[in-house]
FITI-320013 format. One record per residue: x, y, z of N, C-alpha, C, CB in turn; residue in one letter; residue number from 1. Coordinates in pm, whole numbers. Glycine has a CB too. Example, Ala and Ser with C-alpha at 12.3 -4.5 7.8 and 13.67 -1.06 7.14 Angstrom:
# residues 2
[rec [1319, -569, 780], [1230, -450, 780], [1320, -330, 780], [1131, -447, 905], "A", 1]
[rec [1285, -225, 708], [1367, -106, 714], [1290, 3, 787], [1408, -60, 572], "S", 2]
END
This chain:
# residues 219
[rec [13846, 20608, -5076], [13787, 20506, -4987], [13777, 20372, -5059], [13648, 20550, -4939], "M", 1]
[rec [13734, 20373, -5183], [13722, 20250, -5260], [13859, 20190, -5285], [13650, 20276, -5394], "K", 2]
[rec [13960, 20277, -5306], [14095, 20230, -5332], [14150, 20155, -5213], [14186, 20345, -5369], "S", 3]
[rec [14126, 20209, -5090], [14172, 20142, -4969], [14105, 20006, -4951], [14146, 20229, -4846], "R", 4]
[rec [13977, 19999, -4980], [13903, 19873, -4966], [13958, 19768, -5061], [13754, 19894, -4993], "T", 5]
[rec [13985, 19810, -5185], [14039, 19715, -5282], [14177, 19666, -5239], [14046, 19780, -5422], "K", 6]
[rec [14259, 19760, -5188], [14393, 19722, -5142], [14385, 19625, -5026], [14473, 19845, -5103], "T", 7]
[rec [14293, 19652, -4932], [14274, 19566, -4815], [14230, 19426, -4857], [14170, 19628, -4719], "H", 8]
[rec [14134, 19418, -4949], [14084, 19289, -4996], [14194, 19213, -5070], [13962, 19309, -5088], "N", 9]
[rec [14273, 19288, -5148], [14380, 19223, -5224], [14485, 19166, -5129], [14445, 19321, -5322], "F", 10]
[rec [14514, 19238, -5021], [14611, 19192, -4922], [14567, 19062, -4857], [14633, 19299, -4814], "S", 11]
[rec [14438, 19054, -4821], [14384, 18929, -4764], [14393, 18816, -4864], [14238, 18947, -4718], "H", 12]
[rec [14361, 18845, -4988], [14364, 18743, -5095], [14506, 18691, -5114], [14311, 18802, -5228], "Y", 13]
[rec [14604, 18785, -5112], [14743, 18748, -5134], [14793, 18657, -5021], [14830, 18873, -5145], "L", 14]
[rec [14761, 18694, -4896], [14805, 18612, -4782], [14741, 18473, -4787], [14769, 18681, -4649], "R", 15]
[rec [14615, 18466, -4822], [14547, 18337, -4831], [14607, 18250, -4940], [14396, 18357, -4857], "A", 16]
[rec [14642, 18313, -5052], [14701, 18239, -5164], [14837, 18183, -5125], [14714, 18329, -5288], "T", 17]
[rec [14919, 18266, -5058], [15052, 18220, -5013], [15039, 18103, -4916], [15129, 18336, -4947], "I", 18]
[rec [14944, 18113, -4824], [14923, 18007, -4724], [14885, 17876, -4792], [14813, 18048, -4624], "F", 19]
[rec [14794, 17884, -4888], [14749, 17762, -4957], [14863, 17701, -5036], [14630, 17794, -5051], "I", 20]
[rec [14945, 17784, -5100], [15057, 17733, -5179], [15158, 17661, -5089], [15126, 17847, -5255], "C", 21]
[rec [15191, 17723, -4974], [15284, 17660, -4881], [15226, 17532, -4826], [15317, 17756, -4767], "L", 22]
[rec [15099, 17532, -4792], [15029, 17415, -4738], [15038, 17298, -4835], [14880, 17448, -4709], "F", 23]
[rec [15019, 17328, -4965], [15022, 17225, -5069], [15163, 17175, -5092], [14964, 17279, -5199], "T", 24]
[rec [15261, 17267, -5095], [15399, 17228, -5121], [15454, 17138, -5011], [15485, 17351, -5134], "Q", 25]
[rec [15406, 17154, -4890], [15451, 17071, -4779], [15388, 16932, -4780], [15421, 17140, -4649], "L", 26]
[rec [15302, 16909, -4877], [15243, 16776, -4891], [15113, 16756, -4818], [15338, 16675, -4844], "G", 27]
[rec [15052, 16863, -4769], [14926, 16852, -4697], [14809, 16877, -4792], [14922, 16950, -4580], "F", 28]
[rec [14694, 16833, -4748], [14571, 16865, -4817], [14462, 16877, -4713], [14535, 16758, -4925], "S", 29]
[rec [14352, 16943, -4749], [14242, 16956, -4654], [14186, 16819, -4618], [14130, 17045, -4712], "W", 30]
[rec [14189, 16727, -4713], [14139, 16591, -4686], [14223, 16523, -4580], [14137, 16506, -4814], "A", 31]
[rec [14360, 16548, -4586], [14448, 16488, -4486], [14413, 16538, -4347], [14595, 16520, -4518], "D", 32]
[rec [14385, 16666, -4335], [14353, 16724, -4205], [14224, 16668, -4151], [14345, 16875, -4214], "V", 33]
[rec [14124, 16657, -4237], [13993, 16610, -4192], [13994, 16463, -4158], [13890, 16637, -4298], "E", 34]
[rec [14079, 16384, -4229], [14077, 16239, -4209], [14173, 16194, -4099], [14112, 16168, -4337], "S", 35]
[rec [14264, 16281, -4053], [14360, 16243, -3951], [14292, 16219, -3817], [14468, 16350, -3937], "Q", 36]
[rec [14302, 16097, -3765], [14237, 16069, -3636], [14303, 16147, -3523], [14240, 15920, -3605], "P", 37]
[rec [14223, 16196, -3430], [14277, 16271, -3318], [14350, 16179, -3221], [14166, 16346, -3246], "E", 38]
[rec [14296, 16058, -3200], [14357, 15964, -3108], [14357, 15825, -3169], [14283, 15964, -2972], "Q", 39]
[rec [14476, 15773, -3190], [14488, 15641, -3251], [14546, 15540, -3155], [14574, 15649, -3375], "G", 40]
[rec [14496, 15418, -3162], [14548, 15306, -3085], [14614, 15211, -3184], [14436, 15235, -3000], "L", 41]
[rec [14745, 15204, -3180], [14820, 15120, -3273], [14840, 14981, -3214], [14956, 15184, -3306], "L", 42]
[rec [14807, 14880, -3292], [14830, 14741, -3252], [14942, 14686, -3338], [14701, 14653, -3266], "I", 43]
[rec [15054, 14655, -3275], [15171, 14602, -3345], [15183, 14455, -3310], [15302, 14681, -3306], "L", 44]
[rec [15142, 14369, -3401], [15139, 14227, -3369], [15172, 14138, -3486], [15006, 14191, -3317], "G", 45]
[rec [15145, 14009, -3468], [15171, 13909, -3570], [15039, 13851, -3620], [15263, 13796, -3515], "D", 46]
[rec [15041, 13727, -3666], [14921, 13666, -3725], [14806, 13654, -3625], [14954, 13529, -3779], "S", 47]
[rec [14838, 13649, -3495], [14734, 13635, -3393], [14646, 13759, -3386], [14797, 13608, -3258], "L", 48]
[rec [14699, 13871, -3430], [14621, 13995, -3433], [14587, 14038, -3576], [14698, 14107, -3364], "S", 49]
[rec [14658, 13980, -3674], [14632, 14014, -3814], [14509, 13942, -3868], [14754, 13980, -3899], "A", 50]
[rec [14464, 13839, -3795], [14345, 13767, -3839], [14375, 13655, -3937], [14249, 13861, -3901], "G", 51]
[rec [14486, 13586, -3918], [14523, 13475, -4007], [14412, 13371, -4011], [14654, 13411, -3961], "F", 52]
[rec [14370, 13334, -4132], [14268, 13231, -4151], [14126, 13276, -4122], [14299, 13117, -4065], "G", 53]
[rec [14108, 13406, -4096], [13975, 13458, -4064], [13924, 13548, -4176], [13978, 13535, -3930], "L", 54]
[rec [13795, 13570, -4178], [13738, 13667, -4270], [13767, 13808, -4219], [13586, 13644, -4288], "L", 55]
[rec [13773, 13903, -4309], [13798, 14040, -4268], [13690, 14088, -4172], [13806, 14132, -4391], "E", 56]
[rec [13734, 14144, -4062], [13640, 14194, -3963], [13614, 14097, -3848], [13512, 14226, -4028], "G", 57]
[rec [13669, 13974, -3857], [13648, 13876, -3750], [13757, 13883, -3644], [13643, 13736, -3809], "E", 58]
[rec [13872, 13940, -3676], [13985, 13943, -3583], [13955, 14033, -3465], [14112, 13990, -3655], "E", 59]
[rec [14018, 14006, -3352], [13987, 14078, -3229], [14010, 14229, -3238], [14069, 14021, -3116], "W", 60]
[rec [14110, 14279, -3313], [14121, 14426, -3324], [13998, 14489, -3390], [14245, 14462, -3404], "P", 61]
[rec [13939, 14419, -3487], [13817, 14470, -3551], [13701, 14469, -3451], [13782, 14387, -3676], "A", 62]
[rec [13695, 14365, -3371], [13590, 14357, -3267], [13610, 14466, -3162], [13590, 14219, -3200], "L", 63]
[rec [13737, 14499, -3136], [13766, 14608, -3042], [13716, 14741, -3097], [13918, 14616, -3014], "L", 64]
[rec [13738, 14764, -3226], [13689, 14887, -3287], [13537, 14896, -3278], [13733, 14896, -3432], "Q", 65]
[rec [13469, 14783, -3298], [13324, 14780, -3288], [13278, 14811, -3145], [13270, 14643, -3331], "Q", 66]
[rec [13347, 14755, -3047], [13309, 14779, -2908], [13328, 14926, -2872], [13391, 14690, -2814], "R", 67]
[rec [13437, 14984, -2916], [13461, 15125, -2889], [13355, 15214, -2954], [13600, 15166, -2938], "L", 68]
[rec [13315, 15176, -3076], [13211, 15253, -3146], [13079, 15246, -3071], [13194, 15201, -3289], "A", 69]
[rec [13049, 15129, -3016], [12927, 15112, -2939], [12926, 15198, -2814], [12908, 14966, -2901], "Q", 70]
[rec [13046, 15228, -2765], [13058, 15312, -2646], [13081, 15458, -2682], [13173, 15262, -2559], "K", 71]
[rec [13056, 15490, -2810], [13070, 15627, -2860], [13210, 15682, -2841], [12970, 15718, -2791], "N", 72]
[rec [13308, 15596, -2850], [13447, 15638, -2838], [13500, 15680, -2975], [13534, 15526, -2778], "S", 73]
[rec [13580, 15784, -2979], [13638, 15833, -3104], [13775, 15771, -3132], [13651, 15984, -3100], "S", 74]
[rec [13818, 15677, -3048], [13948, 15613, -3066], [13949, 15533, -3196], [13981, 15521, -2946], "V", 75]
[rec [14053, 15551, -3274], [14068, 15482, -3402], [14171, 15371, -3389], [14109, 15580, -3513], "K", 76]
[rec [14132, 15247, -3420], [14223, 15134, -3415], [14306, 15130, -3543], [14146, 15001, -3395], "I", 77]
[rec [14437, 15124, -3526], [14529, 15111, -3639], [14596, 14975, -3625], [14634, 15229, -3645], "I", 78]
[rec [14549, 14877, -3698], [14603, 14742, -3685], [14718, 14722, -3783], [14492, 14636, -3710], "N", 79]
[rec [14840, 14730, -3730], [14960, 14716, -3813], [15022, 14578, -3798], [15063, 14824, -3778], "A", 80]
[rec [14940, 14480, -3763], [14988, 14344, -3742], [15013, 14274, -3875], [14888, 14263, -3658], "S", 81]
[rec [15117, 14190, -3880], [15155, 14117, -4000], [15180, 13971, -3964], [15281, 14180, -4067], "I", 82]
[rec [15125, 13881, -4041], [15148, 13738, -4017], [15297, 13707, -4032], [15065, 13652, -4116], "S", 83]
[rec [15349, 13630, -3937], [15490, 13593, -3938], [15582, 13694, -3875], [15533, 13570, -4077], "G", 84]
[rec [15528, 13805, -3827], [15610, 13911, -3770], [15683, 13866, -3643], [15525, 14033, -3740], "E", 85]
[rec [15806, 13912, -3628], [15886, 13885, -3509], [15907, 14017, -3434], [16022, 13819, -3546], "T", 86]
[rec [15968, 14008, -3318], [15997, 14130, -3242], [16093, 14220, -3319], [16056, 14095, -3104], "S", 87]
[rec [16185, 14160, -3395], [16278, 14238, -3475], [16205, 14313, -3585], [16386, 14147, -3536], "L", 88]
[rec [16109, 14245, -3648], [16030, 14311, -3751], [15953, 14429, -3695], [15934, 14213, -3815], "G", 89]
[rec [15897, 14412, -3576], [15825, 14521, -3513], [15916, 14636, -3478], [15754, 14472, -3389], "G", 90]
[rec [16037, 14605, -3429], [16133, 14709, -3395], [16177, 14786, -3519], [16255, 14648, -3325], "A", 91]
[rec [16184, 14715, -3631], [16223, 14779, -3757], [16116, 14873, -3808], [16254, 14672, -3863], "T", 92]
[rec [15990, 14839, -3783], [15879, 14917, -3838], [15826, 15028, -3748], [15767, 14826, -3871], "R", 93]
[rec [15855, 15021, -3618], [15786, 15107, -3523], [15804, 15256, -3550], [15833, 15075, -3385], "I", 94]
[rec [15924, 15299, -3582], [15948, 15443, -3600], [15865, 15499, -3716], [16096, 15469, -3625], "T", 95]
[rec [15865, 15428, -3828], [15788, 15477, -3943], [15639, 15475, -3915], [15819, 15393, -4068], "S", 96]
[rec [15593, 15377, -3839], [15451, 15370, -3805], [15411, 15488, -3716], [15419, 15238, -3733], "L", 97]
[rec [15495, 15520, -3620], [15464, 15632, -3530], [15475, 15766, -3603], [15558, 15631, -3410], "L", 98]
[rec [15561, 15773, -3704], [15571, 15895, -3785], [15448, 15913, -3874], [15698, 15891, -3871], "D", 99]
[rec [15392, 15800, -3918], [15283, 15804, -4015], [15147, 15824, -3951], [15283, 15677, -4095], "R", 100]
[rec [15130, 15776, -3828], [14999, 15780, -3765], [14999, 15865, -3638], [14952, 15639, -3733], "H", 101]
[rec [14884, 15921, -3608], [14867, 15994, -3481], [14832, 15892, -3374], [14755, 16105, -3493], "A", 102]
[rec [14930, 15853, -3295], [14914, 15744, -3198], [14918, 15798, -3055], [15024, 15638, -3218], "V", 103]
[rec [14819, 15759, -2979], [14815, 15794, -2836], [14846, 15672, -2751], [14677, 15851, -2799], "T", 104]
[rec [14809, 15553, -2801], [14831, 15428, -2727], [14891, 15323, -2821], [14698, 15376, -2665], "W", 105]
[rec [14968, 15233, -2763], [15030, 15125, -2840], [15012, 14993, -2767], [15181, 15153, -2863], "L", 106]
[rec [14963, 14892, -2840], [14954, 14756, -2787], [15056, 14672, -2863], [14808, 14697, -2802], "I", 107]
[rec [15145, 14607, -2789], [15249, 14523, -2851], [15212, 14377, -2833], [15389, 14553, -2790], "I", 108]
[rec [15191, 14309, -2943], [15159, 14165, -2941], [15261, 14095, -3031], [15010, 14137, -2990], "E", 109]
[rec [15381, 14083, -2981], [15491, 14023, -3056], [15573, 13931, -2966], [15581, 14132, -3118], "L", 110]
[rec [15643, 13840, -3028], [15730, 13749, -2954], [15699, 13603, -2976], [15720, 13779, -2809], "G", 111]
[rec [15574, 13574, -3014], [15536, 13433, -3035], [15622, 13367, -3141], [15389, 13423, -3075], "A", 112]
[rec [15646, 13436, -3251], [15727, 13378, -3359], [15874, 13366, -3320], [15715, 13461, -3485], "N", 113]
[rec [15920, 13458, -3233], [16057, 13445, -3182], [16070, 13314, -3105], [16093, 13566, -3090], "D", 114]
[rec [15972, 13288, -3018], [15976, 13168, -2936], [15963, 13041, -3018], [15868, 13173, -2834], "G", 115]
[rec [15870, 13041, -3112], [15848, 12921, -3193], [15969, 12889, -3280], [15724, 12939, -3280], "L", 116]
[rec [16049, 12990, -3311], [16170, 12968, -3391], [16293, 12947, -3304], [16192, 13086, -3484], "R", 117]
[rec [16272, 12948, -3173], [16383, 12925, -3081], [16488, 13033, -3086], [16445, 12794, -3110], "G", 118]
[rec [16449, 13154, -3114], [16545, 13264, -3126], [16592, 13314, -2990], [16484, 13378, -3206], "Q", 119]
[rec [16696, 13394, -2993], [16755, 13447, -2871], [16654, 13530, -2792], [16877, 13532, -2904], "S", 120]
[rec [16636, 13495, -2665], [16541, 13567, -2581], [16596, 13704, -2541], [16508, 13485, -2457], "L", 121]
[rec [16726, 13715, -2529], [16785, 13845, -2496], [16762, 13943, -2611], [16936, 13832, -2465], "S", 122]
[rec [16772, 13894, -2734], [16746, 13980, -2849], [16599, 14017, -2857], [16790, 13911, -2978], "E", 123]
[rec [16511, 13923, -2822], [16369, 13953, -2820], [16339, 14063, -2718], [16288, 13827, -2788], "M", 124]
[rec [16399, 14051, -2601], [16379, 14154, -2498], [16432, 14289, -2544], [16447, 14112, -2366], "R", 125]
[rec [16546, 14287, -2613], [16602, 14412, -2665], [16508, 14476, -2766], [16740, 14387, -2729], "D", 126]
[rec [16450, 14394, -2852], [16359, 14446, -2954], [16232, 14504, -2893], [16323, 14335, -3053], "N", 127]
[rec [16175, 14431, -2798], [16056, 14480, -2729], [16087, 14609, -2653], [16001, 14374, -2634], "L", 128]
[rec [16204, 14613, -2594], [16245, 14732, -2520], [16259, 14852, -2613], [16378, 14707, -2446], "S", 129]
[rec [16315, 14829, -2729], [16332, 14937, -2827], [16197, 14993, -2869], [16409, 14888, -2949], "F", 130]
[rec [16102, 14903, -2895], [15968, 14945, -2937], [15904, 15032, -2828], [15878, 14822, -2967], "I", 131]
[rec [15913, 14986, -2705], [15854, 15061, -2594], [15922, 15197, -2577], [15865, 14980, -2463], "I", 132]
[rec [16054, 15199, -2589], [16127, 15325, -2576], [16084, 15426, -2680], [16277, 15300, -2587], "Q", 133]
[rec [16067, 15380, -2805], [16025, 15470, -2912], [15887, 15530, -2882], [16022, 15396, -3046], "Q", 134]
[rec [15801, 15448, -2825], [15667, 15496, -2790], [15672, 15593, -2672], [15574, 15378, -2758], "A", 135]
[rec [15742, 15554, -2568], [15748, 15638, -2448], [15819, 15771, -2474], [15818, 15564, -2336], "Q", 136]
[rec [15911, 15773, -2569], [15977, 15898, -2606], [15878, 15998, -2664], [16089, 15871, -2706], "N", 137]
[rec [15765, 15947, -2713], [15660, 16032, -2771], [15540, 16043, -2676], [15615, 15977, -2907], "R", 138]
[rec [15560, 16002, -2553], [15452, 16006, -2452], [15333, 15920, -2490], [15407, 16149, -2431], "N", 139]
[rec [15359, 15810, -2558], [15255, 15715, -2596], [15245, 15608, -2488], [15285, 15651, -2736], "I", 140]
[rec [15123, 15579, -2444], [15101, 15478, -2342], [15104, 15339, -2405], [14966, 15501, -2268], "K", 141]
[rec [15168, 15245, -2336], [15193, 15113, -2393], [15129, 15003, -2309], [15343, 15088, -2404], "V", 142]
[rec [15076, 14902, -2379], [15027, 14779, -2317], [15099, 14663, -2383], [14871, 14765, -2331], "L", 143]
[rec [15157, 14574, -2303], [15231, 14459, -2355], [15149, 14332, -2334], [15369, 14447, -2287], "L", 144]
[rec [15137, 14252, -2440], [15064, 14126, -2431], [15163, 14011, -2420], [14970, 14106, -2555], "L", 145]
[rec [15156, 13938, -2311], [15248, 13827, -2288], [15202, 13699, -2355], [15263, 13803, -2140], "G", 146]
[rec [15296, 13607, -2374], [15268, 13482, -2442], [15335, 13364, -2372], [15313, 13489, -2588], "M", 147]
[rec [15282, 13245, -2402], [15347, 13119, -2365], [15374, 13043, -2494], [15258, 13034, -2266], "H", 148]
[rec [15469, 12953, -2491], [15493, 12865, -2605], [15479, 12720, -2558], [15634, 12890, -2667], "I", 149]
[rec [15456, 12626, -2651], [15434, 12486, -2614], [15548, 12429, -2529], [15418, 12401, -2739], "P", 150]
[rec [15517, 12338, -2438], [15617, 12280, -2346], [15724, 12196, -2414], [15549, 12196, -2243], "P", 151]
[rec [15701, 12155, -2540], [15800, 12072, -2608], [15930, 12146, -2639], [15741, 12017, -2736], "N", 152]
[rec [15932, 12278, -2613], [16056, 12354, -2632], [16148, 12342, -2511], [16023, 12502, -2660], "Y", 153]
[rec [16102, 12271, -2411], [16183, 12252, -2291], [16142, 12348, -2182], [16330, 12269, -2323], "G", 154]
[rec [16141, 12296, -2059], [16094, 12375, -1945], [16175, 12502, -1927], [16100, 12292, -1819], "K", 155]
[rec [16306, 12493, -1941], [16392, 12609, -1917], [16363, 12721, -2016], [16538, 12569, -1924], "R", 156]
[rec [16354, 12684, -2143], [16331, 12786, -2246], [16190, 12845, -2237], [16354, 12727, -2386], "Y", 157]
[rec [16091, 12759, -2216], [15953, 12808, -2211], [15931, 12903, -2093], [15855, 12690, -2203], "T", 158]
[rec [15991, 12871, -1979], [15978, 12958, -1863], [16052, 13091, -1885], [16033, 12889, -1737], "Q", 159]
[rec [16171, 13082, -1943], [16249, 13202, -1970], [16179, 13289, -2074], [16390, 13166, -2017], "A", 160]
[rec [16112, 13225, -2168], [16039, 13299, -2271], [15928, 13382, -2208], [15979, 13201, -2376], "F", 161]
[rec [15847, 13319, -2126], [15737, 13392, -2063], [15788, 13501, -1969], [15646, 13296, -1988], "H", 162]
[rec [15892, 13472, -1896], [15947, 13569, -1802], [16007, 13691, -1873], [16052, 13504, -1716], "Q", 163]
[rec [16041, 13673, -2000], [16095, 13785, -2076], [15994, 13900, -2083], [16133, 13740, -2218], "S", 164]
[rec [15868, 13868, -2099], [15764, 13971, -2105], [15750, 14041, -1969], [15628, 13908, -2147], "F", 165]
[rec [15760, 13961, -1863], [15750, 14017, -1728], [15866, 14114, -1703], [15751, 13904, -1622], "V", 166]
[rec [15986, 14074, -1742], [16104, 14157, -1720], [16094, 14289, -1796], [16230, 14082, -1761], "K", 167]
[rec [16051, 14282, -1921], [16041, 14403, -2003], [15934, 14497, -1947], [16009, 14367, -2148], "V", 168]
[rec [15821, 14440, -1909], [15712, 14525, -1857], [15755, 14594, -1727], [15585, 14441, -1833], "S", 169]
[rec [15829, 14523, -1645], [15876, 14580, -1518], [15983, 14686, -1543], [15930, 14470, -1426], "Q", 170]
[rec [16069, 14661, -1640], [16179, 14754, -1668], [16128, 14889, -1716], [16272, 14695, -1772], "A", 171]
[rec [16017, 14887, -1789], [15965, 15012, -1846], [15833, 15055, -1782], [15946, 14996, -1995], "F", 172]
[rec [15793, 14983, -1677], [15672, 15018, -1603], [15550, 15029, -1694], [15692, 15148, -1529], "D", 173]
[rec [15529, 14925, -1775], [15412, 14920, -1862], [15324, 14804, -1819], [15453, 14907, -2011], "V", 174]
[rec [15194, 14817, -1831], [15104, 14706, -1794], [15124, 14585, -1884], [14959, 14751, -1801], "P", 175]
[rec [15103, 14469, -1827], [15123, 14343, -1899], [15003, 14252, -1880], [15251, 14273, -1850], "L", 176]
[rec [14954, 14196, -1989], [14857, 14087, -1982], [14940, 13959, -1988], [14748, 14094, -2100], "I", 177]
[rec [14947, 13882, -1880], [15038, 13767, -1872], [15027, 13669, -1988], [15014, 13694, -1745], "P", 178]
[rec [14902, 13635, -2027], [14884, 13539, -2136], [14772, 13587, -2226], [14855, 13397, -2082], "F", 179]
[rec [14810, 13636, -2340], [14718, 13692, -2439], [14611, 13593, -2483], [14795, 13738, -2559], "F", 180]
[rec [14646, 13464, -2491], [14553, 13362, -2540], [14493, 13278, -2427], [14623, 13271, -2639], "L", 181]
[rec [14485, 13335, -2309], [14429, 13264, -2195], [14284, 13223, -2225], [14435, 13351, -2068], "D", 182]
[rec [14253, 13096, -2202], [14119, 13046, -2229], [14097, 13001, -2372], [14019, 13150, -2195], "G", 183]
[rec [14199, 13019, -2456], [14188, 12982, -2598], [14293, 12879, -2637], [14201, 13106, -2687], "V", 184]
[rec [14418, 12904, -2599], [14528, 12813, -2636], [14504, 12673, -2583], [14661, 12867, -2583], "A", 185]
[rec [14532, 12575, -2667], [14519, 12435, -2627], [14380, 12378, -2638], [14565, 12420, -2488], "G", 186]
[rec [14283, 12459, -2677], [14145, 12411, -2693], [14115, 12392, -2841], [14043, 12511, -2628], "K", 187]
[rec [14099, 12268, -2879], [14082, 12234, -3021], [13965, 12307, -3085], [14063, 12086, -3037], "A", 188]
[rec [13856, 12321, -3013], [13736, 12384, -3070], [13756, 12532, -3097], [13619, 12365, -2976], "A", 189]
[rec [13856, 12591, -3035], [13878, 12736, -3051], [14001, 12768, -3135], [13893, 12800, -2916], "L", 190]
[rec [14060, 12663, -3196], [14177, 12686, -3279], [14160, 12621, -3416], [14303, 12631, -3210], "N", 191]
[rec [14228, 12679, -3512], [14222, 12627, -3647], [14297, 12495, -3656], [14279, 12729, -3747], "Q", 192]
[rec [14296, 12435, -3774], [14353, 12301, -3791], [14501, 12294, -3754], [14337, 12257, -3934], "A", 193]
[rec [14573, 12408, -3763], [14715, 12406, -3729], [14738, 12402, -3578], [14783, 12527, -3788], "D", 194]
[rec [14631, 12421, -3500], [14643, 12417, -3355], [14710, 12539, -3295], [14718, 12297, -3315], "G", 195]
[rec [14737, 12639, -3377], [14808, 12759, -3331], [14722, 12884, -3340], [14935, 12779, -3411], "I", 196]
[rec [14653, 12898, -3453], [14578, 13021, -3476], [14432, 13007, -3432], [14584, 13058, -3624], "H", 197]
[rec [14385, 13099, -3349], [14247, 13094, -3299], [14143, 13110, -3409], [14227, 13201, -3195], "P", 198]
[rec [14028, 13050, -3387], [13917, 13060, -3481], [13841, 13190, -3459], [13822, 12939, -3466], "T", 199]
[rec [13742, 13211, -3543], [13656, 13330, -3530], [13582, 13326, -3396], [13555, 13340, -3647], "A", 200]
[rec [13545, 13205, -3354], [13472, 13191, -3227], [13559, 13230, -3107], [13423, 13048, -3211], "E", 201]
[rec [13690, 13223, -3125], [13781, 13254, -3014], [13807, 13404, -3001], [13913, 13182, -3034], "A", 202]
[rec [13779, 13480, -3106], [13814, 13622, -3106], [13743, 13702, -2996], [13782, 13682, -3240], "Q", 203]
[rec [13613, 13680, -2971], [13549, 13752, -2860], [13610, 13718, -2725], [13400, 13722, -2857], "P", 204]
[rec [13659, 13595, -2710], [13723, 13555, -2584], [13853, 13632, -2567], [13748, 13402, -2582], "I", 205]
[rec [13930, 13642, -2676], [14055, 13717, -2672], [14028, 13863, -2638], [14129, 13707, -2806], "I", 206]
[rec [13925, 13919, -2702], [13890, 14058, -2674], [13855, 14078, -2528], [13773, 14103, -2763], "L", 207]
[rec [13777, 13986, -2472], [13739, 13998, -2330], [13860, 13984, -2237], [13635, 13892, -2295], "N", 208]
[rec [13962, 13912, -2283], [14084, 13898, -2203], [14161, 14030, -2199], [14173, 13787, -2260], "T", 209]
[rec [14168, 14097, -2312], [14249, 14220, -2319], [14169, 14345, -2283], [14306, 14235, -2459], "V", 210]
[rec [14037, 14336, -2287], [13953, 14455, -2268], [13976, 14529, -2137], [13810, 14415, -2277], "W", 211]
[rec [13978, 14463, -2022], [13997, 14538, -1897], [14125, 14622, -1898], [14000, 14443, -1779], "P", 212]
[rec [14233, 14566, -1948], [14359, 14640, -1953], [14352, 14754, -2054], [14474, 14546, -1987], "A", 213]
[rec [14285, 14731, -2166], [14270, 14836, -2266], [14185, 14949, -2212], [14208, 14780, -2395], "I", 214]
[rec [14078, 14915, -2144], [13989, 15016, -2086], [14067, 15103, -1986], [13868, 14949, -2016], "K", 215]
[rec [14148, 15039, -1903], [14230, 15113, -1807], [14330, 15202, -1880], [14304, 15017, -1712], "T", 216]
[rec [14389, 15149, -1987], [14486, 15225, -2066], [14423, 15350, -2125], [14544, 15137, -2179], "L", 217]
[rec [14303, 15335, -2180], [14235, 15449, -2244], [14187, 15551, -2141], [14115, 15400, -2326], "L", 218]
[rec [14148, 15502, -2025], [14101, 15592, -1920], [14215, 15677, -1865], [14036, 15514, -1808], "D", 219]
END
């Protein structure tokens, strides 16, 4: 009887040891499992979402995380925004970002730098389309943030630029916020000295602009 018990205990020990060894060899750890967010909201943007010229925690994605926490939401904001980022840069990074993070929702805030540099709008649409396709292939819900550029780029280009966001959102049936900086752009008191990047005071306004669409997306 004692011999059977020892054999039984040894068998359990052996299986547990094999499992732990395989778990470790595959690159996992218990800390990875515990720290992996169940639902992540990835923000893929440029300096407007990266918080250019602001203190850490003042940018609207950080304010969004605070608002979600106040509502006892377990959604984790993953802000992958980079200053100077273009739609091409976002398209280049999207696959690795989705592989690295557990993402349920994606907010795309790209295109402003494409427009300011006068780049091809067809290429911008292709890049945005690629990003959306990569997300939708994984059943990730997408929200697209639209932009305007200054009128000095010419009426034809500025109109075509804004319509690019409309066309992409319609093509992939994703919600669109027509103008991400509505109520902020063009107001000196709400923009930094460069006249392009919003101040800390503008961040709550931006959050309130995107919040209804984000709330619908999460629901």
